[in-house]
N, C-alpha and C positions, 0 to 999 in steps of 0.2 A: 542495434539493428532490429532486434525483436520489437522494441517500442515503435520505432519509426515505420517498420513494415506494417504493424498493426494499425497505426493511424492512417497510413496511406491507403490500405485496403478498405478500411471501414469508413473513413471520413474524407479522404483526399489529401491534399497538400497540408503540410504542417503549419504554414504561415497563417496567422490570424486565429488559430485555435486556442481556446482557453484550457490550460493544463494545470491540474493540481498534482503536485508531487509529494507523496508521504515520505518524510525524512529529508535530512540535509545531505544530498548526494554529492560526494566528492569524487572527481576523476583522478585516478592514479597516475603517477608520473610515467608509468610504462605505456600508457595509452597514447596513441598518435594524434592528440588533439591539442590545440592551443588553449582551450578553455580548461579551467580548473574545477568547476562545479557544474552540476546538472542545470542549475538555474542559468548560468552563463551560456552553457551549450544550447539550451532550447530557446532562450531569448535571442541568441544570435541567428536562429533559424526562423524567427518571426513569430514565435508562440508567445501568448500572454500567460506568463508563468507565475504560479503561486506555490509556495512550499510550506509545510507544517513540520515543525520539529521542536522538541522540548529544549534543545540546546540553543535555539534562537540564532544560529550562525548563518552566515552567507545569505542574509535576507530572509531566512525562514521565520515564519510566525510561530509564536509560542502557543501551540494548540495541543491539548491532551486528547489523544485518540481513544483513550479508555473511557471517555465521557461523551454523551451524545452532543453532536455539533448542532447548535440552535441558531447561529448567526444567519439571518435571512439572506445576506449577500452571498453566502456560499452554497446555500441549498438549491440544488438543481441548476447550478451555475456553470458547470464545467463540461467541456467536450471530452476530456480525457482525465482519468485519475490513474496515477501510477503508484504501485506498491512494490518498490524494488528493495526487498530485504528489510522491510520496516515492520509489517504486522506481526512477525514472529517474536518481536521484542516488546509487544504491548502486554502489559501486566495489570492486574492479575489475570489468571486464565479466563475467568468468566467474562472479562471485558473484551475478549476476542470477538464476541458477538457485537459489541458496540463499535469496534473498529470496522468490521465489514458493513455494518449498518451505516456508518458515516460515509464510507465509500459510495454506497448505494444512494444515499440522500444527497450527496454533493454532485452526482452525475445528472446531467439533463437526460431526458428521454432520447434515445438514439446514440448517446455517448458511450464510450468504451472504458472499461477498467482493465488495466494491464498489471498482472501480478508476476513477479519474479522472486520466488521464495524457495527455501529449502524443502526438498522432496523427501518424504519418509522412506520410500523404497530405496532411493539412492543412499540414504543414511544407513539403512539396515543391511543392504547388500554390498555396498562399496565403502561405507564409512565417510561419505561425503558430508561436509559441514558438521562433523561431530563436535560437540561442545560449543557450537555457535549460538544456540538458543535452546529454549525449552519446548518450542512448538514447531511442528513440521506438518506439511500439507501433502495432498495427493491428488491424482487425477479424479478419484471418486469424490473428494471434498468439493472440487470446483464443479463437477457435474451436478452434485446435490445443490450447491449454491445456485447454479443456473436453473435447475428445476423448480426450486422453491421461490425464485424471484422473477421468473419469466425472462431470463437472459438467453441470448444466443451465444453458444460457445463457439467462437470463431477459430480459435487455435489453442492447442495444448501440447507441449513438448518438453523434453528435458534438455537443458543446455548446461554443461559444467556442474551437474548435480543439482541444478535448480529447476523447479517446476515453473515453466513459463506459459502463462495463460492469458488469452485475450477474450473478454466477455463484453457483449453489447447489451445495453439496457433497452430492450426492444419495446417495453411497455412501462407506463408510468404508474406502477402499483407500489403500495407501501412495502418496505422490507419485511420479510417473513417474521412472524411472531413465534415461529418454532425454534426458540433459543436452544432447546435441548438437542435437537437434531444437528444444528450448526456446530455446537460445541463437541458433540459426540464424534463428529467426523474429523476433528483436528487431533493429530497424534501428539500426546504429551511424552516428552523424554527428558527427564531431569538431567541437567548437564552441569558442568563446572561454571557455565555462564551465570552471572549474578546480576540482578537489577538493583542491588542495594544502592549503588552510586547514583543511579537514575532517581530513585525516590528521595535520597538525601538532597540531590540537586533541586528537586521539586519543592521539598520542604523549605530549603534555603530561600528560593525565590518567593514563596508565600510569606515567609517570615519577614522579608524586607519589602513586602507590599507589591510584589510583581505577580499579579493574578494571571493565571493561564486563561487564554481565550478559548471559548468553545462555541 
């Protein structure tokens, strides 16, 4: 609902919009939808859907979000970029900067980025999403991101312990070069979560000649 409301308020109807989804989003069995994946759900509503995930499942493209995306067919190409629980798993920590830069660079001017990610205050005050990841975000982080990149902050709220934010890329300026400020505003909380398997998977792909797209 948060994604669809953001699109409708900022851009109008969903049909015909170009959408980039970070991650291979799977719809749980408890949800009241016939679709099983985010790709299927949004394509059934007329959106032109692309997804990036290292697992390459459900039609997702193998793209490493920790590295700058340089493919010209993706740069400035999307009306909507969604980050539903993906950026917090991008490692190492320094590459959080590249991840948010990629979102910026893939959006067209006037497009919107929708983030649904673990909130640091919800973690520390209520234990929400404990051990889910190593990186958590805040209202202040997204306000800073908006300020540094000329975004309009259209919405920011907490739903189920997640910081849900809609940002509109109101001007076509380069992503901020202030890497230190971006990284300093992200909360690091070492958890039981490990990315070891992710990096083993990446090395296995590269070993057998499956290069990751960027």
